[in-house]
N, C-alpha and C positions, 0 to 999 in steps of 0.2 A: 688150396694152393692159389696164390695170386696169378693172374694171367701174365704171360710173358709178352711184353710189348715189343713189337718189331720196328726197327727204324728202317725207312726205306733209303736206299742208295741208288745211284745209276751206275750200270755196268759200262764198260768200255764202248759197247755197241748202243748205248742209250736206253737199253730196256730197264724197266724198273727191276730191282733186285731186293731181297730182304736179308737183313743182317740181324741176328739175334744177339749179337755181341753186345754186352752191357756197356762197352767202352768204344763203340763205333764212333768215329769222329773226334775222338780225344787224341791229342797230339803227344802227350807225355804219359809214360806208364802209370797204372793206377797205384795208389799207395794202399796200405792195409785198410785205412778207414773207408776209402772209396769202395774197396772190394767188399768189405762187411756190408756197407749200405746197399750195394747192388745185389749181392746174394741174399741178404736177409738171413732167415733160419738156415739156409743151405750152406752158410759159412762154416758151420760146425762139420758138415760132411766134407767140405773142401779142405779144411785144416786136418782132419782125421786121414783122408786120403793122401794128401801130399806128405804128411809126416810119416805114415806107414810106407809109402812108395820109397821115400829116402832111406828109411831104415832097412827095408827088406830087398831092395834092388841096387844098392851101392850107388844111389843118385848122388853125384858130387857137384852138379850144376843145376841151379834153379835160375832161369832167366826169362824175364818178360820180353815178347817179341811181338812187333807189329809190322807186317809187310806193307800195309796200307792203312791210313787213317780211316778209311771207309770200311775196312775189314774189322777194325778194333784189335784188341789185345789178347794174347794167350800166354800162359806160363808154360814154358818147356821144362820138362824134368829130364835131365841127361845123365848118362854115365859116360864120362869122358866126352867124346864129340858125338857119341850116339844118343840121339833123342828116343827116349822110351815112351813117354806119354806127353800129350799136350792137354792142359786144362783150359777150358774156354769158358769165361764168365758170361752168364746171361743175367737176366734180371729175375731173381728169385730162384735160380737153378744154375746148373753148369753142365758142360759136356766134357767127357774124356774121350780123347782121340788117340788112336794108335794105328801104326801101319804094320801089319803083320806079314812077314814073309811066308812062303809056302810051307816051311817046316813048322813055323809057329801056328799057322791055320790048322795043320793036321794035329799037332799037339793039343790045341784047344778043343778039337773035336773029341779028344780022350778023356777030358775032365769034366766034372760036374759043373755045369753053368745053367742058369735059368733059361727057360725056352725062349724068352724074349731076346736074350743076348746070342743065343745060338742063331736065331733067325736073322738078327742084325749081321752077324758074321757071314752067313750064307748069302745074304742079299747085298753085301757091301761091294762097292765098286772096287775093281782091281786096277792098281797103278804099277808103274815101274818099281816104286818104293815097296810095294806090297799092298795087301788088302787094307782098305780104309775103314777101319772100325770106329764108329762114333756112338758113344752111349751117353744118354742123358741121365745124370746122376740124380736120383730122387729120394733114395734111402739106402739104408745099410746093405741090402741085397746087392745093390748096384756098386757100392764100394768094394764089397768082397769080389764081384765079377771083375771089375777092373784091376784090382790087385792080382788076381789069378792070371789075367791076360798079360799084365805087366811082367809078371814073373816069367811066364812062357816066353815073352818077347826077349827078355834079359838072357835067357838060357838058349835061345836058338838064333 
C-alpha cells in the first residue's frame, strides 16, 4: 500500500499539526474525479460502503462538509438531520467516523466485530455527542464493521 502523505498545518496556538485529509487546503468540495485520484484503489471500498450505507440505513442526505480549509473535506451520510457516518478521504485510503451514544456502544459490544475494532471503540475518546469511533478502512472486513456500527447507531 502506498504511504499516506501528511500535510502540515498550523493550529490556533501555532503548533504544527498533521492533517491526513486528502483535501486539506482545498476551498471547494472535491468532485468524483478528484476523489478517485486521491483514494486510488480504495475508491472501490468507498463506493461500496457509501452505497450500502445509503441502502441499509435510510440515508437520505449525502453532503460534503469542511469546517476549515486546513481540516479538509468529509462526506456526511445522514438520515434526516442526524449524521450517521462521516467518510474522510486520505491519500490512498479513507476513514469512517461515527459518534456512538452509550446505548450504541453497549449494543456494539454484543455483536461480532474484529478485535481491532473492539479495541478502537474501547479506547475511543468520549464526547458530549458520544464515543468518537474512527476506523481506517483498508478492506472488506472494515467495510463490514462500519456497516454494523452504522446500523447500531441508526437503531439506537
